[in-house]
C-alpha positions as CSV (number, residue, x, y, z in Angstrom):
1,X,-0.3,0.0,0.1
2,X,1.3,3.5,-0.6
3,X,0.9,4.0,3.0
4,X,1.5,2.3,6.3
5,X,-1.7,-0.3,6.0
6,X,-1.1,-3.7,5.9
7,X,-4.2,-4.5,4.2
8,X,-6.2,-2.6,1.5
9,X,-9.5,-3.1,3.7
10,X,-7.7,-1.0,6.1
11,X,-6.5,1.4,3.7
12,X,-9.9,1.8,2.2
13,X,-11.0,2.4,6.0
14,X,-8.6,5.1,6.5
15,X,-9.1,6.6,2.8
16,X,-13.3,6.7,3.4
17,X,-12.9,8.7,7.4
18,X,-10.4,11.2,5.6
19,X,-12.0,14.9,4.6
20,X,-12.1,15.9,1.2
21,X,-9.0,18.1,1.8
22,X,-6.8,15.1,2.9
23,X,-8.0,12.7,0.2
24,X,-6.2,15.4,-2.4
25,X,-3.2,15.5,-0.3
26,X,-2.8,11.9,-0.6
27,X,-3.8,11.8,-4.6
28,X,-1.3,14.4,-4.7
29,X,1.3,12.1,-2.9
30,X,0.4,9.3,-4.9
31,X,0.5,11.1,-8.3
32,X,3.7,12.1,-7.4
33,X,5.2,9.1,-5.9
34,X,4.0,7.0,-8.8
35,X,6.4,9.5,-11.4
36,X,9.1,9.4,-9.5
37,X,8.6,5.4,-9.5
38,X,8.7,5.6,-13.0
39,X,11.5,7.5,-13.3
40,X,13.6,5.2,-11.2
41,X,11.9,2.1,-13.2
42,X,13.4,3.4,-16.8
43,X,16.7,3.7,-15.3
44,X,16.8,0.1,-13.5
45,X,16.6,1.1,-10.0
46,X,13.2,0.1,-8.7
47,X,13.9,-3.6,-6.9
48,X,9.8,-4.2,-6.8
49,X,8.1,-2.9,-9.9
50,X,4.5,-4.4,-8.4
51,X,4.8,-1.3,-6.7
52,X,3.4,0.6,-9.8
53,X,0.2,-1.6,-9.9
54,X,-0.1,-0.9,-5.9
55,X,0.2,2.7,-6.8
56,X,-1.9,3.0,-9.5
57,X,-5.1,1.1,-7.5
58,X,-4.8,3.5,-4.8
59,X,-5.1,6.4,-7.4
60,X,-8.3,4.9,-8.2
61,X,-9.4,4.1,-5.5
62,X,-8.9,7.9,-4.2
63,X,-10.9,8.9,-7.1
64,X,-13.9,6.2,-6.4
65,X,-14.1,8.2,-3.0
66,X,-14.1,11.5,-4.4
67,X,-16.4,10.9,-7.0
68,X,-18.8,9.1,-4.5
69,X,-19.1,12.0,-2.4
70,X,-19.4,14.5,-4.6
71,X,-22.2,12.7,-6.4
72,X,-23.8,12.1,-3.0
73,X,-23.3,16.1,-2.2
74,X,-24.9,16.4,-5.8
75,X,-28.1,15.0,-4.9
């Protein structure tokens, strides 16, 4: 996981408990980390290429929660 969470379930629970501002900050942090990871992958410095997939999924989870909240506010 992109943070200290051990499981996906714990990670999702922490995202759901976070405020909109915290989600935006976390999205920026994970996106920046993914960018840096891709740069290191291109130079052959990545020890665990599977982390790229984890970061992409984390970004998708954050955006899903943001969309759910936005749609709930519009109702």
